[in-house]
MDTraj code that builds the backbone (N, CA, C; nanometers):
import mdtraj as md
import numpy as np

residues = "MET SER THR GLY ASN ILE ILE VAL THR GLY GLY ASN VAL ARG ASN VAL PRO GLN VAL ILE TRP ASN VAL PRO PRO ASN LEU SER ARG ALA GLY ALA GLU TRP TYR VAL GLY ASN THR ASN LYS THR VAL VAL PHE ALA GLN SER PRO THR LEU GLN LEU ALA VAL CYS VAL GLN GLY GLU LEU LYS ILE ASP ILE VAL SER LYS ASN HIS ASP HIS TYR GLY ALA ILE TYR ASN ALA THR ASP LEU GLU GLN TRP GLY ILE THR ASN ASP GLU THR LEU ASP GLU PHE VAL THR GLU ARG LYS ARG PHE VAL TYR VAL ASN ASN PRO TRP PHE GLU VAL PHE ASP ALA ASN ASN SER SER GLY GLU GLU GLY LEU TYR VAL THR HIS ASP LEU PHE ASP ALA VAL GLN PHE THR ILE GLU TYR LEU MET GLY ALA GLN".split()
xyz = np.array([
    [-1.6989, 1.7103, 0.3375],
    [-1.7620, 1.7409, 0.2112],
    [-1.6823, 1.6743, 0.0997],
    [-1.7489, 1.5933, 0.0202],
    [-1.6830, 1.5254, -0.0904],
    [-1.7449, 1.5677, -0.2221],
    [-1.6718, 1.6488, -0.2969],
    [-1.7227, 1.6960, -0.4256],
    [-1.6536, 1.6283, -0.5416],
    [-1.5499, 1.5503, -0.5160],
    [-1.4729, 1.4902, -0.6231],
    [-1.3595, 1.5813, -0.6686],
    [-1.3594, 1.7053, -0.6217],
    [-1.2540, 1.7987, -0.6580],
    [-1.1611, 1.8197, -0.5400],
    [-1.0356, 1.8370, -0.5696],
    [-0.9366, 1.8656, -0.4652],
    [-0.8764, 2.0013, -0.4974],
    [-0.8913, 2.0968, -0.4082],
    [-0.8342, 2.2295, -0.4309],
    [-0.6926, 2.2285, -0.3780],
    [-0.5970, 2.2577, -0.4670],
    [-0.4568, 2.2524, -0.4309],
    [-0.4083, 2.3855, -0.3757],
    [-0.4440, 2.4945, -0.4397],
    [-0.4078, 2.6259, -0.3891],
    [-0.5325, 2.7113, -0.3814],
    [-0.5318, 2.8092, -0.2945],
    [-0.6488, 2.8943, -0.2774],
    [-0.6313, 3.0285, -0.3431],
    [-0.7406, 3.0790, -0.3973],
    [-0.7385, 3.2094, -0.4613],
    [-0.7204, 3.3231, -0.3641],
    [-0.7311, 3.2949, -0.2334],
    [-0.7169, 3.4015, -0.1349],
    [-0.5706, 3.4338, -0.1056],
    [-0.4774, 3.3511, -0.1541],
    [-0.3348, 3.3791, -0.1361],
    [-0.2959, 3.4775, -0.2455],
    [-0.2270, 3.5825, -0.2089],
    [-0.1950, 3.6878, -0.3038],
    [-0.1168, 3.6358, -0.4241],
    [-0.1692, 3.6624, -0.5425],
    [-0.1075, 3.6284, -0.6710],
    [-0.0934, 3.4794, -0.6977],
    [-0.1581, 3.3943, -0.6198],
    [-0.1542, 3.2514, -0.6455],
    [-0.2909, 3.2084, -0.6953],
    [-0.2976, 3.1526, -0.8155],
    [-0.4268, 3.1118, -0.8693],
    [-0.4861, 2.9937, -0.7928],
    [-0.6161, 2.9817, -0.8004],
    [-0.6839, 2.8666, -0.7416],
    [-0.6766, 2.7526, -0.8429],
    [-0.6369, 2.6337, -0.7949],
    [-0.6257, 2.5167, -0.8811],
    [-0.7173, 2.4090, -0.8273],
    [-0.8078, 2.3596, -0.9101],
    [-0.9039, 2.2576, -0.8708],
    [-0.8783, 2.1321, -0.9544],
    [-0.8522, 2.0211, -0.8876],
    [-0.8265, 1.8943, -0.9549],
    [-0.9571, 1.8166, -0.9635],
    [-0.9925, 1.7688, -1.0809],
    [-1.1110, 1.6842, -1.0977],
    [-1.0791, 1.5376, -1.0732],
    [-0.9519, 1.5048, -1.0641],
    [-0.9056, 1.3724, -1.0259],
    [-0.7960, 1.3920, -0.9220],
    [-0.7809, 1.3008, -0.8285],
    [-0.6739, 1.3171, -0.7301],
    [-0.5374, 1.3159, -0.7976],
    [-0.4501, 1.4123, -0.7658],
    [-0.3170, 1.4133, -0.8273],
    [-0.2349, 1.2946, -0.7775],
    [-0.1632, 1.2327, -0.8695],
    [-0.0786, 1.1195, -0.8370],
    [0.0550, 1.1426, -0.9053],
    [0.1588, 1.1699, -0.8280],
    [0.2888, 1.2051, -0.8840],
    [0.3499, 1.0947, -0.9681],
    [0.3093, 0.9704, -0.9463],
    [0.3653, 0.8601, -1.0249],
    [0.2877, 0.8352, -1.1537],
    [0.1800, 0.9138, -1.1744],
    [0.0994, 0.8997, -1.2953],
    [0.0819, 1.0352, -1.3625],
    [0.1894, 1.0846, -1.4205],
    [0.1852, 1.2155, -1.4859],
    [0.1440, 1.2052, -1.6332],
    [0.1578, 1.0876, -1.6927],
    [0.1278, 1.0697, -1.8330],
    [-0.0208, 1.0768, -1.8634],
    [-0.0527, 1.1251, -1.9818],
    [-0.1935, 1.1406, -2.0224],
    [-0.2654, 1.0060, -2.0333],
    [-0.1902, 0.8972, -2.0476],
    [-0.2513, 0.7645, -2.0596],
    [-0.3433, 0.7332, -1.9417],
    [-0.3094, 0.7858, -1.8252],
    [-0.3862, 0.7552, -1.7038],
    [-0.5185, 0.8283, -1.6967],
    [-0.5409, 0.9265, -1.7795],
    [-0.6575, 1.0125, -1.7674],
    [-0.7536, 1.0016, -1.8859],
    [-0.7193, 0.9182, -1.9834],
    [-0.8074, 0.8959, -2.0989],
    [-0.9279, 0.8142, -2.0549],
    [-1.0427, 0.8480, -2.1083],
    [-1.1623, 0.7710, -2.0792],
    [-1.2421, 0.8199, -1.9603],
    [-1.1914, 0.9203, -1.8883],
    [-1.2705, 0.9784, -1.7807],
    [-1.3898, 1.0509, -1.8429],
    [-1.4999, 1.0570, -1.7721],
    [-1.6172, 1.1245, -1.8257],
    [-1.5931, 1.2732, -1.8427],
    [-1.5060, 1.3299, -1.7613],
    [-1.4740, 1.4720, -1.7700],
    [-1.3346, 1.4868, -1.8280],
    [-1.3225, 1.5448, -1.9466],
    [-1.1915, 1.5619, -2.0084],
    [-1.1088, 1.6684, -1.9388],
    [-1.1730, 1.7553, -1.8589],
    [-1.0979, 1.8574, -1.7860],
    [-1.0424, 1.7921, -1.6595],
    [-0.9107, 1.7796, -1.6554],
    [-0.8442, 1.7165, -1.5424],
    [-0.8187, 1.8194, -1.4330],
    [-0.7803, 1.9405, -1.4730],
    [-0.7508, 2.0488, -1.3789],
    [-0.8144, 2.1772, -1.4313],
    [-0.8697, 2.2533, -1.3401],
    [-0.9263, 2.3846, -1.3719],
    [-0.8540, 2.4834, -1.2829],
    [-0.8067, 2.5933, -1.3407],
    [-0.7336, 2.6931, -1.2620],
    [-0.7848, 2.8310, -1.2973],
    [-0.7876, 2.9179, -1.1960],
    [-0.8373, 3.0523, -1.2222],
    [-0.7657, 3.1562, -1.1369],
    [-0.7545, 3.2722, -1.1982],
    [-0.7085, 3.3918, -1.1291],
    [-0.8266, 3.4889, -1.1340],
    [-0.8139, 3.6056, -1.0770],
    [-0.9269, 3.6998, -1.0839],
    [-0.9636, 3.7422, -1.2260],
    [-0.8699, 3.7288, -1.3216],
    [-0.8972, 3.7779, -1.4562],
    [-0.9058, 3.6707, -1.5637],
    [-0.8716, 3.5453, -1.5322],
    [-0.8625, 3.4430, -1.6359],
    [-0.8912, 3.3060, -1.5780],
    [-0.9502, 3.2195, -1.6593],
    [-0.9751, 3.0814, -1.6195],
    [-0.9164, 2.9899, -1.7259],
    [-0.8398, 2.8899, -1.6811],
    [-0.7775, 2.7940, -1.7721],
    [-0.8188, 2.6520, -1.7352],
    [-0.8230, 2.5665, -1.8345],
    [-0.8554, 2.4266, -1.8139],
    [-0.7457, 2.3402, -1.8754],
    [-0.7004, 2.2400, -1.8001],
    [-0.6070, 2.1396, -1.8513],
    [-0.6933, 2.0191, -1.8892],
    [-0.6957, 1.9893, -2.0176],
    [-0.7826, 1.8826, -2.0682],
    [-0.6986, 1.7723, -2.1309],
    [-0.7434, 1.6491, -2.1135],
    [-0.6806, 1.5368, -2.1822],
    [-0.7459, 1.5286, -2.3198],
    [-0.6613, 1.5142, -2.4208],
    [-0.7056, 1.5117, -2.5591],
    [-0.6593, 1.3822, -2.6259],
    [-0.7242, 1.3467, -2.7341],
    [-0.6843, 1.2299, -2.8118],
    [-0.7325, 1.1005, -2.7502],
    [-0.6877, 0.9933, -2.8107],
    [-0.7268, 0.8603, -2.7679],
    [-0.6020, 0.7791, -2.7363],
    [-0.6222, 0.6759, -2.6574],
    [-0.5124, 0.5847, -2.6259],
    [-0.5400, 0.4505, -2.6930],
    [-0.4425, 0.4028, -2.7652],
    [-0.4439, 0.2636, -2.8128],
    [-0.2994, 0.2167, -2.8153],
    [-0.2737, 0.1157, -2.7360],
    [-0.1433, 0.0520, -2.7324],
    [-0.1640, -0.0948, -2.7673],
    [-0.1035, -0.1386, -2.8752],
    [-0.1099, -0.2808, -2.9116],
    [-0.0131, -0.3577, -2.8228],
    [-0.0565, -0.4744, -2.7790],
    [0.0260, -0.5611, -2.6963],
    [0.0760, -0.6741, -2.7850],
    [0.2078, -0.6870, -2.7948],
    [0.2670, -0.7863, -2.8858],
    [0.3720, -0.8686, -2.8123],
    [0.3994, -0.9856, -2.8675],
    [0.5056, -1.0720, -2.8138],
    [0.6367, -1.0375, -2.8836],
    [0.7432, -1.1046, -2.8419],
    [0.8718, -1.0848, -2.9087],
    [0.8647, -1.1271, -3.0547],
    [0.7740, -1.2194, -3.0848],
    [0.7547, -1.2646, -3.2237],
    [0.6520, -1.1793, -3.2974],
    [0.6091, -1.0717, -3.2334],
    [0.5117, -0.9787, -3.2873],
    [0.3709, -1.0378, -3.2991],
    [0.3418, -1.1406, -3.2212],
    [0.2042, -1.1901, -3.2133],
    [0.1220, -1.0861, -3.1384],
    [0.0022, -1.0604, -3.1834],
    [-0.0847, -0.9576, -3.1241],
    [-0.1697, -1.0214, -3.0147],
    [-0.1609, -0.9668, -2.8913],
    [-0.2366, -1.0188, -2.7787],
    [-0.3605, -0.9374, -2.7457],
    [-0.3681, -0.8172, -2.7939],
    [-0.4803, -0.7307, -2.7602],
    [-0.4376, -0.5865, -2.7630],
    [-0.5214, -0.5012, -2.7007],
    [-0.4916, -0.3579, -2.6999],
    [-0.5330, -0.2963, -2.5663],
    [-0.4710, -0.1841, -2.5365],
    [-0.5004, -0.1072, -2.4158],
    [-0.5626, 0.0252, -2.4586],
    [-0.6726, 0.0618, -2.3900],
    [-0.7444, 0.1844, -2.4253],
    [-0.7577, 0.2830, -2.3093],
    [-0.7265, 0.2401, -2.1856],
    [-0.7433, 0.3295, -2.0703],
    [-0.6612, 0.2777, -1.9516],
    [-0.6707, 0.3497, -1.8397],
    [-0.5918, 0.3148, -1.7209],
    [-0.6291, 0.1784, -1.6648],
    [-0.7562, 0.1434, -1.6713],
    [-0.7986, 0.0120, -1.6217],
    [-0.7295, -0.0995, -1.6991],
    [-0.7210, -0.0819, -1.8305],
    [-0.6502, -0.1813, -1.9115],
    [-0.5030, -0.1891, -1.8741],
    [-0.4403, -0.0728, -1.8517],
    [-0.2995, -0.0721, -1.8105],
    [-0.2799, -0.1512, -1.6815],
    [-0.3668, -0.1262, -1.5851],
    [-0.3560, -0.1934, -1.4550],
    [-0.3751, -0.3438, -1.4678],
    [-0.4591, -0.3867, -1.5619],
    [-0.4784, -0.5306, -1.5820],
    [-0.3526, -0.5987, -1.6328],
    [-0.2622, -0.5227, -1.6935],
    [-0.1355, -0.5757, -1.7395],
    [-0.0231, -0.5508, -1.6385],
    [-0.0580, -0.5080, -1.5172],
    [0.0412, -0.4866, -1.4118],
    [0.1134, -0.3534, -1.4212],
    [0.0605, -0.2628, -1.5033],
    [0.1195, -0.1301, -1.5180],
    [0.0528, -0.0404, -1.4147],
    [0.1320, 0.0137, -1.3218],
    [0.0733, 0.0902, -1.2120],
    [0.1178, 0.2361, -1.2097],
    [0.2195, 0.2708, -1.2905],
    [0.2682, 0.4086, -1.2894],
    [0.3476, 0.4354, -1.4168],
    [0.3954, 0.5581, -1.4321],
    [0.4700, 0.5958, -1.5512],
    [0.5967, 0.5118, -1.5688],
    [0.6611, 0.4794, -1.4585],
    [0.7865, 0.4036, -1.4644],
    [0.7635, 0.2641, -1.5213],
    [0.6615, 0.1939, -1.4716],
    [0.6381, 0.0595, -1.5239],
    [0.5847, 0.0638, -1.6664],
    [0.5105, 0.1667, -1.7017],
    [0.4656, 0.1819, -1.8409],
    [0.5853, 0.2009, -1.9327],
    [0.6776, 0.2871, -1.8922],
    [0.7972, 0.3100, -1.9727],
    [0.8782, 0.1816, -1.9883],
    [0.8863, 0.1035, -1.8822],
    [0.9602, -0.0229, -1.8879],
    [0.8973, -0.1165, -1.9907],
    [0.7667, -0.1282, -1.9896],
    [0.6998, -0.2175, -2.0850],
    [0.7173, -0.1690, -2.2291],
    [0.7150, -0.0388, -2.2493],
    [0.7253, 0.0163, -2.3856],
    [0.8682, 0.0085, -2.4370],
    [0.9654, 0.0505, -2.3573],
    [1.1023, 0.0616, -2.4078],
    [1.1874, -0.0622, -2.3863],
    [1.1799, -0.1236, -2.2679],
    [1.2698, -0.2334, -2.2368],
    [1.2134, -0.3678, -2.2831],
    [1.0891, -0.3907, -2.2540],
    [1.0314, -0.5204, -2.2908],
    [0.9788, -0.5213, -2.4333],
    [0.9574, -0.4014, -2.4873],
    [0.9053, -0.3857, -2.6238],
    [0.7796, -0.4678, -2.6472],
    [0.6954, -0.4709, -2.5439],
    [0.5704, -0.5458, -2.5553],
    [0.4542, -0.4580, -2.5955],
    [0.4698, -0.3267, -2.5806],
    [0.3616, -0.2338, -2.6140],
    [0.4044, -0.1479, -2.7320],
    [0.3150, -0.1320, -2.8274],
    [0.3403, -0.0486, -2.9431],
    [0.2291, 0.0556, -2.9482],
    [0.2680, 0.1838, -2.9360],
    [0.1691, 0.2908, -2.9419],
    [0.1099, 0.3037, -3.0812],
    [-0.0222, 0.3042, -3.0886],
    [-0.0944, 0.3317, -3.2128],
    [-0.1479, 0.4747, -3.2041],
    [-0.2120, 0.5062, -3.0925],
    [-0.2593, 0.6424, -3.0633],
    [-0.2122, 0.6783, -2.9238],
    [-0.1693, 0.8030, -2.9052],
    [-0.1329, 0.8450, -2.7712],
    [-0.2005, 0.9789, -2.7372],
    [-0.2493, 0.9890, -2.6145],
    [-0.3170, 1.1107, -2.5718],
    [-0.2169, 1.2171, -2.5253],
    [-0.2684, 1.3376, -2.5001],
    [-0.1870, 1.4477, -2.4522],
    [-0.2733, 1.5409, -2.3694],
    [-0.2078, 1.6342, -2.3017],
    [-0.2782, 1.7382, -2.2276],
    [-0.2692, 1.8678, -2.3057],
    [-0.3764, 1.9440, -2.3018],
    [-0.3767, 2.0740, -2.3668],
    [-0.4409, 2.1742, -2.2712],
    [-0.3786, 2.2920, -2.2626],
    [-0.4293, 2.3988, -2.1752],
    [-0.5111, 2.4937, -2.2614],
    [-0.6353, 2.5167, -2.2173],
    [-0.7279, 2.6041, -2.2899],
    [-0.7736, 2.7188, -2.2025],
    [-0.8085, 2.8293, -2.2656],
    [-0.8802, 2.9372, -2.1994],
    [-1.0217, 2.8864, -2.1764],
    [-1.0615, 2.8706, -2.0510],
    [-1.1910, 2.8118, -2.0181],
    [-1.3084, 2.8983, -2.0634],
    [-1.2853, 3.0246, -2.0855],
    [-1.3937, 3.1141, -2.1283],
    [-1.4050, 3.1248, -2.2792],
    [-1.3141, 3.0617, -2.3519],
    [-1.3146, 3.0702, -2.4979],
    [-1.3816, 2.9448, -2.5528],
    [-1.5028, 2.9602, -2.6007],
    [-1.5768, 2.8459, -2.6515],
    [-1.5704, 2.8345, -2.8030],
    [-1.4814, 2.9087, -2.8670],
    [-1.4757, 2.9079, -3.0128],
    [-1.4012, 2.7883, -3.0696],
    [-1.3460, 2.7034, -2.9825],
    [-1.2762, 2.5842, -3.0285],
    [-1.1368, 2.6098, -3.0829],
    [-1.0797, 2.7233, -3.0478],
    [-0.9448, 2.7541, -3.0942],
    [-0.8430, 2.6591, -3.0305],
    [-0.7249, 2.6583, -3.0901],
    [-0.6197, 2.5737, -3.0358],
    [-0.5827, 2.6162, -2.8940],
    [-0.5279, 2.5219, -2.8203],
    [-0.4898, 2.5497, -2.6837],
    [-0.3672, 2.6374, -2.6733],
    [-0.3394, 2.6780, -2.5506],
    [-0.2243, 2.7636, -2.5218],
    [-0.0957, 2.6839, -2.5066],
    [-0.1069, 2.5547, -2.4735],
    [0.0103, 2.4749, -2.4419],
    [-0.0249, 2.3276, -2.4572],
    [0.0680, 2.2475, -2.5080],
    [0.0490, 2.1044, -2.5259],
    [0.1659, 2.0312, -2.4632],
    [0.1361, 1.9240, -2.3903],
    [0.2387, 1.8410, -2.3263],
    [0.1812, 1.7030, -2.2986],
    [0.2676, 1.6078, -2.2705],
    [0.2240, 1.4734, -2.2323],
    [0.2305, 1.4533, -2.0810],
    [0.2757, 1.5541, -2.0070],
    [0.2959, 1.5436, -1.8627],
    [0.1969, 1.6360, -1.7900],
    [0.1143, 1.5778, -1.7054],
    [0.0125, 1.6541, -1.6342],
    [0.0720, 1.7653, -1.5492],
    [0.1780, 1.7352, -1.4769],
    [0.2331, 1.8344, -1.3848],
    [0.3059, 1.9464, -1.4587],
    [0.3577, 1.9158, -1.5764],
    [0.4125, 2.0190, -1.6628],
    [0.2988, 2.1128, -1.7085],
    [0.1846, 2.0558, -1.7431],
    [0.0685, 2.1373, -1.7846],
    [0.0196, 2.2252, -1.6696],
    [0.0155, 2.1702, -1.5494],
    [-0.0296, 2.2476, -1.4342],
    [0.0699, 2.3592, -1.4036],
    [0.1983, 2.3300, -1.4103],
    [0.2993, 2.4332, -1.3856],
    [0.2851, 2.5460, -1.4874],
    [0.2693, 2.5098, -1.6160],
    [0.2480, 2.6127, -1.7183],
    [0.1248, 2.6968, -1.6859],
    [0.0177, 2.6309, -1.6461],
    [-0.1081, 2.6993, -1.6171],
    [-0.0914, 2.8001, -1.5044],
    [-0.0275, 2.7584, -1.3977],
    [-0.0059, 2.8469, -1.2825],
    [0.0816, 2.9663, -1.3233],
    [0.1918, 2.9379, -1.3937],
    [0.2813, 3.0478, -1.4366],
    [0.2109, 3.1424, -1.5338],
    [0.1290, 3.0880, -1.6228],
    [0.0551, 3.1711, -1.7179],
    [-0.0428, 3.2613, -1.6434],
    [-0.1155, 3.2035, -1.5500],
    [-0.2116, 3.2828, -1.4723],
    [-0.1430, 3.3898, -1.3884],
    [-0.0308, 3.3560, -1.3292],
    [0.0411, 3.4539, -1.2467],
    [0.0945, 3.5668, -1.3335],
    [0.1351, 3.5362, -1.4560],
    [0.1835, 3.6395, -1.5466],
    [0.0719, 3.7273, -1.6018],
    [-0.0505, 3.6758, -1.5999],
    [-0.1645, 3.7507, -1.6546],
    [-0.2221, 3.8507, -1.5536],
    [-0.1780, 3.8411, -1.4306],
    [-0.2364, 3.9304, -1.3271],
    [-0.1743, 4.0670, -1.3287],
])
top = md.Topology()
chain = top.add_chain()
for i, resn in enumerate(residues, 1):
    res = top.add_residue(resn, chain, resSeq=i)
    for name in ("N", "CA", "C"):
        top.add_atom(name, md.element.get_by_symbol(name[0]), res)
traj = md.Trajectory(xyz[None], top)
């Protein structure tokens, strides 16, 4: 059965929330840059018997590509663009941004954890740039709410 979702933990385990990934988890791609532009902004959905939380990617990605002389070569808007420049994971992205100084962030995305049942548009419960940090927060929050 292929639904596009990967269930990481099951709700039938005592006090462990069910976590459903809308994209396959990739430990080398924890940054929000990799998840911008997906049709579904909810990357992870987690639930306990009393609460449902969603980890959503927010904001936009724009990274200007420049030379050492600051000539502008173009811009990156999503993971496909990153891959076209040979960026395959967080480590190589960090290398291009910090060591080679070829990428200049104009806009950067982030993850935000929301109460999935709250449709009032209130601010999220937690903000981070690391997907696995957001998932850890979500699981701990759900376990504390039980």
